[in-house]
Each structure stands twice: as structure tokens, then as C-alpha cells.
N, C-alpha and C positions, 0 to 999 in steps of 0.2 A: 641519531648519534648522541652520545652522552659522555661527558668528561669523567675522568677517573675521580676527580674531586667530589663530584656529585654521586658517582657510582659507589664510592667507598664511604658514604655517609653512615655514621655510627659503626664503622669497622676500623679497628686499630691495626695499623701496619707500619712497617719500617721499610725504607728504601735508601739506597746509596745515591740517588739522584732525584730531582724534582720531577715527578711523573703526574702531578695533579692536572696538568693541562692537556694530557694525551686524550684524544677522542676515541671512543670505543663504538664499534658498529654492532657487535654481538659478543656472546660468551660461549665458550666451548670447553668441555672436559675431555673430549676424545680428540686426539691429535689428528685423526683421519678426517674429521669433520670441520676442521678449522678453515675459515674463510678470511679474505683480506679485511683487515681492520678489527679482527677479533681479539678479545682477551682470553688467553689460555689459562685455565685453572688446573693446577697440578694436584691431583688427589691420590693419596696412597690407598690402594685397595688390598683385597685379600690375596690376589694372585699377581698383581702388577702395581707399578708405581708411576704415576703420571709425570713425576720429575724427570724420569728417564727419556721422555718423549718431547721435552721442551724444544729441543733443536729441530725436530721434525715439524712441530707447530710453527716455528719461526720460518722454516722454508716454505710453508703453505700460506703465509701471510699474517701471522699473529703479530701484533704491535706491542704487546705487554704480557707479562707473566705474573700470575699469583701463585704462590707456593709457600711451603713451610721452611724452605732453605734455598740457597742459590742453585742454579742449574748451569748446564754447559752452554746454553744459548747466551748471546750477547744482548738480549732484549732487556729493557727496564723491568725490574722485578719488585713486586710488593710482597714482603715476607710477613706472614701471619702465624699465629700459634696453632690455629685449627683451620685447615683448608675447607673442610666440609661446612662448618658453621659460617665461615666467611662467604662461601659460595651461595649459601641460602640467603644471606643478608643482601648481597649485591644483586641477586636475581630479583628480590623484592624491590630494590631501588631502581633496577633497570626497567621494570614494568610499572613504576610509580606506586608501589605498595597497594595493589588492588585488594588485598585481603582485608584491609581496614574498611572497605566499602561494602563488605558482605557479612552476613551472619553465618558463621561456620558451625556445622554440626558434625562432629567426628565420631566414628564408630570403631572401637578397639576391641579385639578379641580373636580367638582362633576360629570358631564356627559362628555362622549366623550373620556375618557382616553384610553380605550381599542381599540376603532376604530382608534384613532390617532396613537397609538403605532403600530398597524398592518399595517396601510398605510405607516408610516415612515419606518418600517422594510422592507417592500416590495420595496419601492423606493430606499432605501439604498443598498439593495442586488442587485438590477438592475443596480445601479451605480458602483458596484464593491466592496462595503465594506463588510467585514465579521462582522456579527451582532449577538447580543444577545438581548433577550427581558425578562423583568421581569414584570409580570402583573397579572391580575385577572384570565384569562383563563389558564395560565401556564407559566412556565419558559423555555425559548428556548436558546440553545447554538448552533449556526449554524443551523443545521437541526434536532437536537435532542431536544425533548420536555420532560419536567418534570412536574409532577402534582404540582399545586400551592395550598398551604394551606391558604395563605394570599396574598392580592394584593401586598403589600410591606412586605417581610419577616422580621423576627427579625434580629438583627445585626449579629449574628453568622452565620445564614443561608445565609444572604445577602453577607457577605464577602467570605464565602465558594463558593458561586456561582461566585463571581468576580474572585476568583483564578482559578476556572475551566475554565472560559472564557478566562483568560490570557493564560492558558496552551493550550487551543484549538485554539488560534490565533485570537480571537475576537478583533476587533478594536473599534467598537462603541456599546454601550449598550443603549437601549431605555427602560426606567424604569417608570412605573406608581408609583406615590407617593401618598399614601392615607393620609387623615387627621390624622388617628390614628398613622401612622408612624411618622408624624411630631410631634404630641403631645407627643409621647413616646420616642423621640430622637433616633429612630432607625438609622437615617442617620447622627447623630452628628459627625462632623469631616470629612464628605465627601462633597466635593464641586463639583456640577455639572458644566459642561462646558456650556450647554444651557438648559434652562427650558421653557416649554410651559405652559401658563395659558389658560385653555379652558373656564371655566365658574364656577360660584358658585351659588347653590340653596340649600334650606334646606335639610339636610340629617344627619343621625347619631345623632339626637337630644336626643336619649336615653343615649348617652355617653357624649356629650357636653351639657352644661347647656342651651344654647340658640343659635340661629343662629349667633349672634354677636361673640360669642366665637369660633364657627365653622369657620366663615369667617376670624377672626383674626389669627386662627391657620394656615389656608391656606396661608394667606399673610405673615406670619412670615417666611415661607420658602424663600421668595424673599427678605425680609427686614433684615434677620439675616446673610447675607453673605453666604448662602448655594448654590448660583449659581453665575456664572460670567456674564451671559447675559440672556436676557428674550425675549420670543415671546408671545405677549399678544393679546387676543381677545377683541377688543374694542366695539364689539356689545353687550357685557355683561356690565351691569351698573357698577358692581364692578370692572370689568376689566378696564374700563375707568379711574376709580379712581386710580387703581394700576398703570396704564400707566403714569398718571400725577405725581405720588409721587416717583417712582423708580429712583434711581441715579446710573444707570449702562447702558451699551449698550442695547438698547431695540428696537424691531421691532413690529409694530402693524399690525393686520390683521382683516378683517371683510367684511361685505356685505352692511349693512345699514349706517355705520358710516365712515367718512373719515379715511383712513388708508394707510399704506405703501404698503400692499398687499391686494387686494380686488377682488371680483368676480362680474360679471354682466351678464345679459342675460341668466339667469339660466332657463333651459328647461328640462322637464321630457321627457325621451325617453322610448320606450318599454323595454329596457334592462338596463336602468340606467339614468344618468343625464349628460347633457352637459352644459358647461358654459365657459365664456371668463374670463381669469385671467389677472390681471395687477400686475406685480411684479416689483416695482420700475420703472414704465413706460415701462416695457417690456411686450408686450401683446401677448397672445397665447390662442388658442381655445383648450379646454380639454374635455375629456369624461371619466366618471368613472362608473363602474357597481354598483353604490350605489344610493339610493334614499333619497330625503329630503334635505331641506335647511341646517339642522344641520350637515349633512354629508358633505356638501360643505364647511362648516366652519372647520370641522375636516380635510378635504383634504387641505384646505388653510394653516393650521398650519404645516402640513407635507411638503407641497411645500415650504413654507418659510424656514423651517429647511434645506431642500436640497439646496436652493439657498444660504444660509449662508455658506454652504460647497462647493460652487462654482460648483454645478452640473447644466449643461445647461437645459433649459426648454424643448427642444425637447426630451431629454432622459427621463425627468420626465413625459411628456405627453404620450410617448410610453409605459412607465411602468405602469402608472395609469390606462390605459384602460384594462390592463391585471390583475388587482387586483383580487386575489381569494376571495371567500366568507369568511366573518368573522363570526365565530361561535357565534350564539345568537344575531346577530345584523341585524335585519330586513331580515331574511332569508325567501324567498318566495317559497312555495311548492303548487302544484296544486292537488286537489282531487275532482274528478267528476266535478261539475260545480262551485266549490268554490276555493278560494285562502286561503292558510294557511300561516300566517306570524308568525315566531318565533322571539321574541325579549325579551331580559332580562331587559327591562326598569323597574325601580322600584322607581323612584323619581317623584314628581309632574311634574317637567319640562321635564323629559325624557318621561313620559307617554303622556304628551301633544304633544311633537314632534312626537311620534309614531303614535298617532291618526290623527294628521294633515297629515302625510305622507300616512298613510293607507287610508285616505279619498280619495286620488287621485287614488286609485286602485279599487274603488267600481264602480258598474254599475250605469248607469243613473237612471234606474227604481227601483233599490234596493240598497240603500246606507247604509244598516245595517252592523254593525261591532260587532261581538261577541267576548268578551274578556274572556280569561281563565288565571288565575294566582293567586298568593298569594296576599291577601289584606294586605296593610300596612297602619297604621293609619295616616290620614292626607295627603296621597300622591296625592289625586285628589281634594282636597278642593279648590285649586286655579285655577282649570281648568274649569271654568264656560263656556267658549266658546265651549267646546267639549261636553257638556251635551246634552242629547237627541240625541246622535249620536251613542252610542255603548251600547250593551247589554252584561253584564259581569257575570261571575260565578267564584267562588273561586276554589282553588286547592282541597279543600275538598268538591267536588260537590255532593257527595253522601249524605252528611249530611246537606248541606246548601241549602237554598232556593235562587233563582236567585237574589233577591234584596239584596243590601247591601254588596255584596262580593267584588266588586271592587269599593267600595265607591259610587260615583255618576256617574260613567261611565257606569252604567248598563241601563240607560234610553234608550228606543227604539225610532224608527223613527216616530211612531204614538202616539202622546201625550195622546189622550183620551183612546185608547185601553191599552196603557201602564199603565196609572193610575189605570184602572180597574184591570189589571193583578197584579200590585203591592199590591193593596188593598186586593185582594183575597189571595195572598200568605202571607201577614202579618197575616190575620185571621187564615189561615191554619197553619202557624208556631206556633201561640199561642194556637192552638187546640180549637179555638172558632168558633161560628156561629153567624149569626145576625138575629134578629127578630125586625121589625119596627125600624131599624137603631141602635139597641143596641146589644152589644156583649154578649154572654153567653157561658158557658162551661157546658157540661153534658146534661141532659134532657131538651128539649126546652119547653118554656112556650107557652101558647096560645096567639095568636095575638089579640090585641084590637084596632087596628087602624081604621080610618074612612073608609078605602077602602073596608072593609068587615070583619065581625067578623070571626075569625078563619083562616084568610089568613096568610100564613107563608112566610116570606121573608128570603131567604137564599142566600149564595154566589154561584154563578156559577152552579155547577152540581146539587145541591139540587133545585135551582130555576128552572132549565130546567125540572126536574122531576115533579115539582108542576104544571107548565104550561101545560105539556102534559096531566096530569090527570084531571084537572078541567074542568067541563062542563058549569059552570056558574060563576057569580061573587063571589057567596058564595061558599067557599070550605070547606068541612068537612074533617078534618084530620083523617086518618085511622091508 
């Protein structure tokens, strides 16, 4: 238990009564999860407002309310200007500010956060550090893994994880930071020691108004004093802009653009990728069991992080070649004569990188790629270069026709045959057939074209039956 006086340290609030001596057992933002002795925090969300549920929280045992205005409940209320920011601060106080006892490495970007976090964790452990990971696939404390509900958890769960890490002896935390977490102030009051910027491409536009707002949200993490130093990918257009505008210790990395840390002579090997890295003019040849140029960039960011911690390159090189597979990140399996690649790419840029890399694994005589996965609106509209290279089908394949399920990546390697196949499936999906170039549903009409009275033109199967039966140019329908 903790008193409100101690819980609200460094939090400005007003109240119509003296609430400083009230003792709090826990903190809740969901009225359905309130327990006896809890402080209920009213947060206004996109679809609902926590202030409307204060009375429900009171009935379930809440002893005080924190909100931006008064509520219907008769409980003592602390009124603040921003509930989300105040919630983040009181969660830090509730768990005795565990973030101050950890070295925090944050990874910000659209693609590459999970891969970078796994590479960084592996290299840090090999260098002798005790590590923790907070990310999409799961939360790790040393060798113990917990299921992840969110990429970056809410403030209460985040600080509870930090306290567990402190008690377990963790020294460095590698944390993926999502745009939602930044927009919702889940990390307010927590300053990262080092932050990595991977890249930015359109995503979550159902939550953010447009790409400009999404990009500004990502950049606000660096510009609002939430990190002490930065490692930035300057191969990304917006990363170059960020590199030019930031006023803090900053290191650049890349492949195509001039940078402090860069890779060259990238070569695909049977079991991975080899490249030569230049880290502040220190050159070393490296190998990693990952494929693709984008994974070289992810590795460069982790290598740069290790170098800032004074880890020698030979130790990094030895550890990198022993990197274990990363779940859902270009995992290759063999089945009969085919290669199966499992990857959770879900953005236009991510899917484009996936297809470019998968293209290098195809045979010379058969370069077809079959995609299976959930369609997301607009995710492949920008990937014109990879069209006519992959055949896709959605996750609801029993109900969907092969066209249109992975947007434009469904096109096959043979243009003419593919156009016929697509045309046939469009008519099949609509439940229609064609006579003399016109679609119809139901009983077919007689053909009146110049090629012969009564001749019926149908798609595919029907057409084959017709040509088998006819004995002359004139065909009498039976």
C-alpha cells in the first residue's frame, strides 16, 4: 500500500478535499478490473471516456478517482490537466521508479524493431550483459519469457516489468516503442539512454489521421527529450531529415548513404549473408544467418549499439554468426521440392523487402512465389516493381478466390495465362458466364454472333465441353 501523497510525487493536481492520507492498494484504468482499495484513473480514449465509468469503479471498491474533471461518483477526486501523463508518473512512483535503475535502449520505427531487438539482445548477452526485452513477440527477463499483449505495454504493466527486471538483476532493457505508445504517453517521464531509429513507412492509418501525423508522432520521441542519444538509419529518407535536425549525441548507419557505420560487399550465402562493416574506420568481415539487405541494416543498428558500449568487433562478429532464428522473421522450411518462408511482414515496405529477398531463393526455371496471408488495405499499392512476381491467397482461402487477396502481389510469372485465369475467376466469383463477350447470370441466351448462329462462348470448362462436342462450325445446343 502507498499513500496518495507519495503516489502523486511530482504530479500536480487539485482536489476539493485533503486526499493525501488515503492509502492505495493498486491502480486501474478499466472499471471492470477495479479491486478494493484501488485508485481508478479516468482516461478519455478514442471510442470511450473513463469518466463515464467512475460510478461503476466506486461500486467495485475504488477509494479515489484521478481524472481531468469531476465525475458522478462521490469519491475523493484528484483533478489533473492530462490523465495519461499523470497515470504514467504515478505508475512509476507506485513501483518505486524502477526505470532509473536500468539502462534502457529503445527502438523506434515501422519495420525492423523486432529483428533489431533480438539481434541486440543476443549480442549483449554474448558480451556478458544481463538483458531484458520488451517487444511484439514477447517480454523476456533473462531467460524467462512472458506473453505480450501489446508491443509496448501500458504504463502500469511496463513499470511492473521494469521492477521484475531490477529484482532479477537485469542491466540493459531493449524495448520496442510503438507509435501508439508514444501517442498515448505510455512512456511519459521515462528517458531512454540510447534510441535506435530504423525507418518510417505508412502504417496504422486507421488510428492516425494521415502519414504526416504518424511520422510526427515517431519523431516526437526524439524531439521531446525522451532519449539521451540516438542511432539513426540515414538510408531512410525521413531518417536523414531526423539526423540533420536532432540536437543530441547521434550516430548514423546505412548502406547506400554516407554514414558513421556502414556495410559493403554484401553477399548472399547458402546459410545467410556476409558483409564487411566499417565502424568509425574499423573494418571487419561479418557473417549472419539472416537474409536480405534490410536485415543487414538491422544488424548494423545493433552493431552500432554494441560499439557505443565499448564491445570489441571480434566479439560481435563471433556472436553474430551464432544468432538463433527469430520467430516469424524470414524463417525457411523445406517441404518436398518447395521452400516455405514464414514472415510476419504486414506493411508495404515490409512486404516489398520480403519479396525481394524471397526472389533470391527461387530456381532459375521457376521463379514463382505463392503468398499466403491476411490482406491489409493499401499494403501493396506502392510495390509496383514486385508485381507479376508472386501469386497470393488470403488467410480465408476457403472462401476467397485467388485474385485480390494479397492486393496486387497475386500476379503470376506468365502474364497472358495469368490474365485469363484472373478473368475466369472474376466471372466465377460473380456467378456469371459469358456469351459473345457479355456476362449473364442464370439461363444462357442464344448466341447471335457472326461466327455461327447458336455458338456458345463460355469461360474455360464450359468452352472445352463445347469444342469437344461440335462436329462443324454450326453448333446446335442440346
